[in-house]
C-alpha positions as semicolon CSV with decimal commas, in nm:
position;residue;x (nm);y (nm);z (nm)
1;X;5,125;1,674;3,138
2;X;5,421;1,488;3,168
3;X;5,601;1,760;3,139
4;X;5,410;1,996;3,342
5;X;5,401;1,744;3,650
6;X;5,749;1,677;3,624
7;X;5,819;2,094;3,588
8;X;5,602;2,141;3,942
9;X;5,795;1,817;4,120
10;X;6,114;2,012;4,019
11;X;5,967;2,370;4,187
12;X;5,880;2,147;4,480
13;X;6,193;2,030;4,519
14;X;6,419;2,393;4,507
15;X;6,779;2,438;4,400
16;X;6,857;2,104;4,190
17;X;6,520;1,989;4,139
18;X;6,566;2,001;3,767
19;X;6,862;1,777;3,724
20;X;6,754;1,512;3,987
21;X;6,377;1,515;3,846
22;X;6,530;1,461;3,525
23;X;6,734;1,168;3,632
24;X;6,417;0,998;3,762
25;X;6,190;1,060;3,509
26;X;6,413;1,050;3,202
27;X;6,211;1,368;3,087
28;X;6,487;1,629;2,927
29;X;6,615;1,953;3,117
30;X;6,476;2,154;2,834
31;X;6,133;2,006;2,886
32;X;6,111;2,033;3,215
33;X;6,203;2,402;3,182
34;X;5,964;2,514;2,980
35;X;5,699;2,364;3,154
36;X;5,805;2,553;3,470
37;X;5,790;2,835;3,258
38;X;5,400;2,719;3,119
39;X;5,300;2,705;3,528
40;X;5,432;3,028;3,576
41;X;5,230;3,163;3,275
42;X;4,908;3,020;3,408
43;X;4,928;3,158;3,761
44;X;4,965;3,500;3,589
45;X;4,696;3,456;3,378
46;X;4,336;3,578;3,453
47;X;4,192;3,263;3,296
48;X;4,427;2,988;3,240
49;X;4,207;2,686;3,177
50;X;4,171;2,917;2,766
51;X;4,510;3,018;2,736
52;X;4,748;2,861;2,464
53;X;5,069;2,719;2,581
54;X;5,312;2,576;2,288
55;X;5,641;2,412;2,338
56;X;5,684;2,425;1,956
57;X;5,668;2,692;1,708
58;X;5,371;2,703;1,475
59;X;5,419;2,503;1,196
60;X;5,729;2,336;1,336
61;X;5,697;1,918;1,387
62;X;5,676;1,626;1,140
63;X;5,465;1,703;0,819
64;X;5,159;1,590;0,780
65;X;5,094;1,258;0,545
66;X;4,933;1,441;0,305
67;X;5,186;1,750;0,287
68;X;5,460;1,503;0,236
69;X;5,226;1,257;0,000
70;X;4,981;1,513;-0,262
71;X;4,893;1,211;-0,459
72;X;4,738;1,012;-0,151
73;X;4,396;1,204;-0,114
74;X;4,322;1,130;-0,493
75;X;4,424;0,755;-0,447
76;X;4,160;0,728;-0,184
77;X;3,872;0,902;-0,309
78;X;3,860;0,665;-0,645
79;X;3,978;0,379;-0,366
80;X;3,620;0,457;-0,199
81;X;3,370;0,566;-0,427
82;X;3,549;0,378;-0,762
83;X;3,187;0,348;-0,949
84;X;3,160;0,799;-0,941
85;X;3,514;0,855;-0,972
86;X;3,564;0,726;-1,309
87;X;3,750;0,347;-1,195
88;X;3,529;0,061;-1,262
89;X;3,834;-0,155;-1,226
90;X;3,940;-0,059;-0,868
91;X;4,051;-0,399;-0,665
92;X;3,869;-0,286;-0,382
93;X;3,494;-0,229;-0,597
94;X;3,390;-0,589;-0,506
95;X;3,531;-0,623;-0,153
96;X;3,502;-0,450;0,229
97;X;3,588;-0,114;0,234
98;X;3,708;-0,127;0,593
99;X;3,974;0,174;0,679
100;X;4,217;-0,126;0,689
101;X;4,196;-0,262;0,380
102;X;4,166;0,073;0,208
103;X;4,531;0,138;0,429
104;X;4,669;-0,183;0,300
105;X;4,574;-0,147;-0,067
106;X;4,718;0,240;-0,038
107;X;5,063;0,105;0,090
108;X;5,051;-0,150;-0,164
109;X;5,085;0,150;-0,372
110;X;5,370;0,316;-0,212
111;X;5,185;0,523;0,023
112;X;5,327;0,539;0,333
113;X;4,978;0,550;0,546
114;X;4,820;0,361;0,849
115;X;4,403;0,304;0,914
116;X;4,409;0,528;1,193
117;X;4,508;0,814;0,902
118;X;4,281;0,668;0,652
119;X;4,030;0,730;0,912
120;X;4,138;1,066;0,986
121;X;4,162;1,115;0,603
122;X;3,767;0,996;0,513
123;X;3,641;1,230;0,797
124;X;3,800;1,530;0,662
125;X;3,653;1,434;0,301
126;X;3,289;1,436;0,439
127;X;3,271;1,081;0,425
128;X;3,118;0,908;0,678
129;X;2,980;0,491;0,762
130;X;2,637;0,480;0,619
131;X;2,369;0,226;0,573
132;X;2,097;0,166;0,231
133;X;1,854;0,413;0,234
134;X;1,518;0,220;0,132
135;X;1,363;0,555;-0,101
136;X;1,350;0,410;-0,492
137;X;1,004;0,239;-0,559
138;X;1,065;0,096;-0,891
139;X;0,908;0,183;-1,226
140;X;0,595;0,459;-1,181
141;X;0,330;0,414;-1,441
142;X;0,215;0,757;-1,558
143;X;-0,163;0,787;-1,407
144;X;-0,006;0,666;-1,070
145;X;-0,211;0,917;-0,882
146;X;-0,501;0,922;-1,100
147;X;-0,522;0,558;-0,998
148;X;-0,465;0,667;-0,625
149;X;-0,754;0,929;-0,690
150;X;-1,023;0,678;-0,814
151;X;-0,908;0,414;-0,560
152;X;-0,969;0,719;-0,266
153;X;-1,326;0,791;-0,468
154;X;-1,484;0,505;-0,499
155;X;-1,402;0,340;-0,118
156;X;-1,505;0,703;-0,026
157;X;-1,878;0,636;-0,178
158;X;-1,888;0,320;-0,087
159;X;-1,845;0,396;0,296
160;X;-2,098;0,688;0,216
161;X;-2,336;0,444;0,090
162;X;-2,281;0,220;0,367
163;X;-2,138;-0,043;0,203
164;X;-1,837;-0,276;0,345
165;X;-1,455;-0,140;0,245
166;X;-1,195;-0,392;0,321
167;X;-0,776;-0,403;0,241
168;X;-0,637;-0,736;0,202
169;X;-0,355;-0,844;0,234
170;X;-0,115;-1,157;0,412
171;X;0,147;-1,038;0,688
172;X;0,513;-1,190;0,658
173;X;0,562;-1,509;0,750
174;X;0,608;-1,680;1,097
175;X;0,804;-1,932;1,249
176;X;0,635;-2,101;1,531
177;X;0,868;-2,180;1,788
178;X;1,110;-2,059;2,073
179;X;1,289;-1,812;1,845
180;X;1,379;-1,506;1,864
181;X;1,142;-1,207;1,796
182;X;1,240;-0,861;1,655
183;X;1,193;-0,587;1,937
184;X;1,324;-0,555;2,290
185;X;1,043;-0,608;2,629
186;X;1,045;-0,561;3,019
187;X;1,185;-0,814;3,164
188;X;1,379;-0,878;3,503
189;X;1,731;-0,699;3,496
190;X;1,976;-0,992;3,359
191;X;1,679;-1,276;3,258
192;X;1,637;-1,224;2,885
193;X;1,399;-1,471;2,732
194;X;1,621;-1,780;2,635
195;X;1,543;-1,843;2,250
196;X;1,734;-2,039;2,012
197;X;2,033;-1,925;1,817
198;X;1,926;-2,084;1,480
199;X;1,642;-1,991;1,316
200;X;1,548;-2,318;1,119
201;X;1,205;-2,451;1,131
202;X;1,071;-2,706;1,367
203;X;0,897;-2,939;1,141
204;X;0,654;-3,080;1,432
205;X;0,290;-3,084;1,461
206;X;0,163;-2,753;1,582
207;X;0,486;-2,534;1,503
208;X;0,648;-2,479;1,153
209;X;0,590;-2,147;0,997
210;X;0,230;-1,937;1,003
211;X;0,140;-1,748;0,711
212;X;-0,165;-1,455;0,889
213;X;-0,406;-1,308;0,631
214;X;-0,575;-0,991;0,717
215;X;-0,850;-0,839;0,613
216;X;-0,935;-0,471;0,767
217;X;-1,237;-0,311;0,777
218;X;-1,186;0,062;0,676
219;X;-1,558;0,183;0,823
220;X;-1,519;0,059;1,153
221;X;-1,199;-0,007;1,228
222;X;-1,152;-0,410;1,296
223;X;-0,957;-0,620;1,225
224;X;-1,012;-1,016;1,073
225;X;-0,663;-1,225;1,027
226;X;-0,692;-1,606;0,957
227;X;-0,371;-1,782;1,093
228;X;-0,283;-2,046;0,806
229;X;-0,028;-2,351;0,891
230;X;-0,032;-2,453;0,483
231;X;0,014;-2,272;0,168
232;X;-0,046;-1,927;0,119
233;X;-0,250;-1,981;-0,194
234;X;-0,580;-1,770;-0,328
235;X;-0,761;-1,994;-0,183
236;X;-0,674;-1,978;0,123
237;X;-0,677;-1,549;0,057
238;X;-1,055;-1,597;0,007
239;X;-1,140;-1,848;0,250
240;X;-1,000;-1,546;0,505
241;X;-1,255;-1,328;0,364
242;X;-1,509;-1,556;0,378
243;X;-1,448;-1,624;0,772
244;X;-1,433;-1,222;0,783
245;X;-1,771;-1,180;0,622
246;X;-1,919;-1,538;0,801
247;X;-1,826;-1,374;1,168
248;X;-1,782;-0,987;1,160
249;X;-1,854;-0,839;0,774
250;X;-2,205;-0,972;0,795
251;X;-2,353;-0,870;1,152
252;X;-2,238;-0,596;1,135
253;X;-2,339;-0,496;0,735
254;X;-2,688;-0,695;0,742
255;X;-2,834;-0,465;0,444
256;X;-2,501;-0,471;0,212
257;X;-2,540;-0,618;-0,122
258;X;-2,203;-0,474;-0,220
259;X;-1,818;-0,550;-0,113
260;X;-1,518;-0,357;-0,209
261;X;-1,178;-0,490;-0,154
262;X;-0,834;-0,339;-0,191
263;X;-0,542;-0,532;-0,256
264;X;-0,201;-0,514;-0,333
265;X;-0,110;-0,618;-0,687
266;X;0,155;-0,955;-0,642
267;X;0,091;-1,236;-0,439
268;X;-0,205;-1,487;-0,335
269;X;-0,456;-1,205;-0,404
270;X;-0,247;-1,061;-0,739
271;X;-0,486;-0,908;-1,035
272;X;-0,328;-1,180;-1,289
273;X;-0,374;-1,439;-1,083
274;X;-0,664;-1,679;-1,196
275;X;-0,731;-1,888;-0,896
276;X;-0,762;-1,540;-0,733
277;X;-1,100;-1,447;-0,935
278;X;-1,252;-1,853;-0,976
279;X;-1,268;-1,840;-0,584
280;X;-1,426;-1,470;-0,483
281;X;-1,708;-1,563;-0,814
282;X;-1,769;-1,851;-0,585
283;X;-1,816;-1,663;-0,231
284;X;-1,985;-1,366;-0,458
285;X;-2,212;-1,664;-0,538
286;X;-2,262;-1,775;-0,170
287;X;-2,306;-1,455;0,000
288;X;-2,531;-1,280;-0,307
289;X;-2,240;-0,986;-0,288
290;X;-2,116;-0,773;-0,586
291;X;-1,782;-0,797;-0,569
292;X;-1,531;-0,558;-0,619
293;X;-1,144;-0,537;-0,652
294;X;-0,942;-0,222;-0,645
295;X;-0,568;-0,347;-0,728
296;X;-0,302;-0,059;-0,599
297;X;-0,062;0,025;-0,903
298;X;0,261;-0,262;-0,881
299;X;0,583;-0,131;-0,577
300;X;0,271;0,066;-0,389
301;X;0,179;-0,188;-0,118
302;X;0,277;-0,010;0,148
303;X;-0,007;0,256;0,065
304;X;-0,256;-0,008;0,166
305;X;-0,413;0,080;0,502
306;X;-0,380;-0,274;0,669
307;X;0,001;-0,223;0,598
308;X;0,002;0,104;0,865
309;X;-0,364;0,035;0,999
310;X;-0,301;-0,304;1,114
311;X;-0,004;-0,510;1,085
312;X;0,207;-0,266;1,236
313;X;0,053;-0,263;1,496
314;X;0,041;-0,656;1,530
315;X;0,419;-0,626;1,519
316;X;0,440;-0,391;1,793
317;X;0,202;-0,577;2,008
318;X;0,422;-0,953;1,991
319;X;0,731;-0,729;2,000
320;X;1,027;-0,955;2,199
321;X;0,786;-1,234;2,257
322;X;0,879;-1,559;2,100
323;X;0,589;-1,703;1,905
324;X;0,639;-2,055;2,091
325;X;0,287;-2,165;1,937
326;X;-0,007;-2,173;1,762
327;X;-0,263;-2,019;2,075
328;X;0,018;-1,782;2,126
329;X;0,019;-1,604;1,772
330;X;-0,376;-1,610;1,771
331;X;-0,385;-1,441;2,125
332;X;-0,116;-1,202;2,023
333;X;-0,303;-1,109;1,749
334;X;-0,625;-1,071;1,888
335;X;-0,519;-0,874;2,209
336;X;-0,424;-0,587;1,946
337;X;-0,552;-0,258;2,018
338;X;-0,514;0,104;1,959
339;X;-0,598;0,397;2,080
340;X;-0,815;0,487;1,822
341;X;-1,006;0,221;1,866
342;X;-0,897;-0,074;1,682
343;X;-1,050;-0,421;1,751
344;X;-0,914;-0,798;1,626
345;X;-1,057;-1,116;1,573
346;X;-0,792;-1,404;1,465
347;X;-0,863;-1,750;1,424
348;X;-0,680;-2,099;1,322
349;X;-0,731;-2,196;0,981
350;X;-0,624;-2,585;0,965
351;X;-0,704;-2,655;0,640
352;X;-0,484;-2,770;0,316
353;X;-0,409;-2,508;0,031
354;X;-0,232;-2,716;-0,236
355;X;0,004;-2,527;-0,495
356;X;-0,056;-2,531;-0,849
357;X;-0,438;-2,534;-0,872
358;X;-0,489;-2,410;-1,229
359;X;-0,825;-2,210;-1,348
360;X;-0,899;-2,322;-1,750
361;X;-0,976;-2,077;-1,997
362;X;-1,283;-2,261;-1,999
363;X;-1,312;-2,142;-1,677
364;X;-1,314;-1,837;-1,703
365;X;-1,522;-1,767;-1,938
366;X;-1,838;-1,857;-1,730
367;X;-1,697;-1,619;-1,453
368;X;-1,923;-1,290;-1,475
369;X;-1,627;-0,999;-1,467
370;X;-1,697;-0,675;-1,590
371;X;-1,386;-0,455;-1,598
372;X;-1,467;-0,074;-1,523
373;X;-1,430;0,189;-1,716
374;X;-1,143;0,413;-1,544
375;X;-1,086;0,759;-1,651
376;X;-0,774;0,744;-1,781
């Protein structure tokens, strides 16, 4: 562009213009002359925007760094991916591999290279900045598909017979206070909701952490969430189911004799938690229900209906809204709806649930516990 501008000024000045422009701009006379040739060619070309004009011959100029340094490709590839390239002792294996750090290490190995050149070479080698991708679910049981099919068949049979089927789990614990909540919400331009810089728990009455335990009714597309202010124990989990049955389950299933619960294999409702089984026995005795529990295989908790039928919509409903009080948490959960008719109720559970309660072998022997036979 500098050459073309100088050439245009020289032509406008006429005789002596090249010398005058060269003195004023310090552009060489040869560059100005070549620029005038290019302008002349552009004028004669039918499509000047596609015309190619070169001042150097093809192949002229400085050689590329990789042409002068043939080992650069291999050394850079080894630094970027040391494990697959067979170099577990690479100096950058445990550090952030930024282009500047890669350039510094290459320079220590004797390569004359800048971080801009490193970035260009990485793109040519088809590298790109990528985040981790969640695809591994851990070990899989050989009969995992059969387990899912069994749970599905049993749930369908209960629903067909008019018996309640619920999916239960604990949602992620939430901080109560003026803390940042993920997501964005409409606000006046330049007036975002002010929140705290640090997410330190506020140890005051009505603040702290809450544990929302959800119960999702598969047959009626309704949800219940008990917002606990104490520990997330098996006693709290069963108390949440008890409250759902008292205020939502019993009025809807007045003739129910059985209840099917689907849950993941860990947490307060884990398959091996003795207190969970003990508290369920107490619930069955209180209401005269035959309670069956189907646990999903390990590593498959996201398949539980409550995750994508209830919890996901609660997170969408309170996105970008600081959970400044228990009342706000309860109201945001209870206001969650969907186009398919989801309705949710929520209550605050202020009971205390101490940790570390033990269920003895004698108590376990008193349970009317029966393991269902399965086809595998």
